[in-house]
C-alpha positions in Angstrom: 128.5 353.2 184.9 131.1 355.5 186.6 130.2 359.2 186.7 133.3 360.2 184.7 132.3 358.0 181.8 128.7 359.2 181.9 129.9 362.8 181.9 132.5 362.2 179.2 129.9 360.8 176.8 127.0 363.0 178.0 124.8 360.0 178.5 123.4 357.9 181.3 122.3 355.1 178.9 124.5 352.9 176.8 123.9 350.1 174.3 125.8 346.9 175.0 127.2 345.1 172.0 128.5 341.6 172.5 131.6 340.9 170.4 133.7 337.8 170.1 136.6 339.5 172.0 134.5 341.4 174.6 131.8 344.0 174.8 131.4 347.4 173.4 129.5 350.2 175.1 127.9 352.7 172.8 126.4 355.9 174.3 122.7 356.4 173.6 122.1 359.9 172.4 119.0 361.9 173.3 118.4 363.2 169.8 120.0 360.9 167.2 119.1 363.1 164.3 120.9 366.1 165.8 123.9 363.9 166.7 124.0 362.7 163.1 123.8 366.3 161.8 126.7 367.2 164.1 128.8 364.2 162.8 128.0 365.3 159.2 129.5 368.7 159.9 132.8 367.0 160.6 133.0 365.6 157.0 135.4 367.2 154.6 133.9 369.8 152.3 134.1 367.6 149.1 131.5 366.1 146.8 129.8 362.9 148.1 131.0 361.0 145.0 134.6 361.8 145.9 134.0 361.0 149.6 132.5 357.6 148.6 135.5 356.9 146.4 137.9 357.7 149.2 136.0 355.5 151.7 135.9 352.6 149.2 139.7 352.9 148.5 140.5 353.0 152.2 138.3 349.9 152.8 140.0 348.1 149.9 143.4 348.9 151.4 142.3 347.5 154.8 141.2 344.2 153.4 144.3 343.9 151.1 142.8 344.6 147.7 145.1 347.5 147.1 
C-alpha cells in the first residue's frame, strides 16, 4: 500500500472486500470501539427514533418507494 494512503487513513492494515465491480479496501482501525464512538459523535443531536425515521425514509427514496 502506498505510504500516502497508509498515512491518509492512519492504518497499515486493510480489509479487502471482493465486489462484483472490483475490490474495496477498508482501513483496519486499532481500536474499533473508540472509532465507533468517534463516528457516533458526528451524528446529529436528535432522538434515535427520529434518526431511524430519517434513515428509513432516505433508504426508501433510494430504492424508489418514495
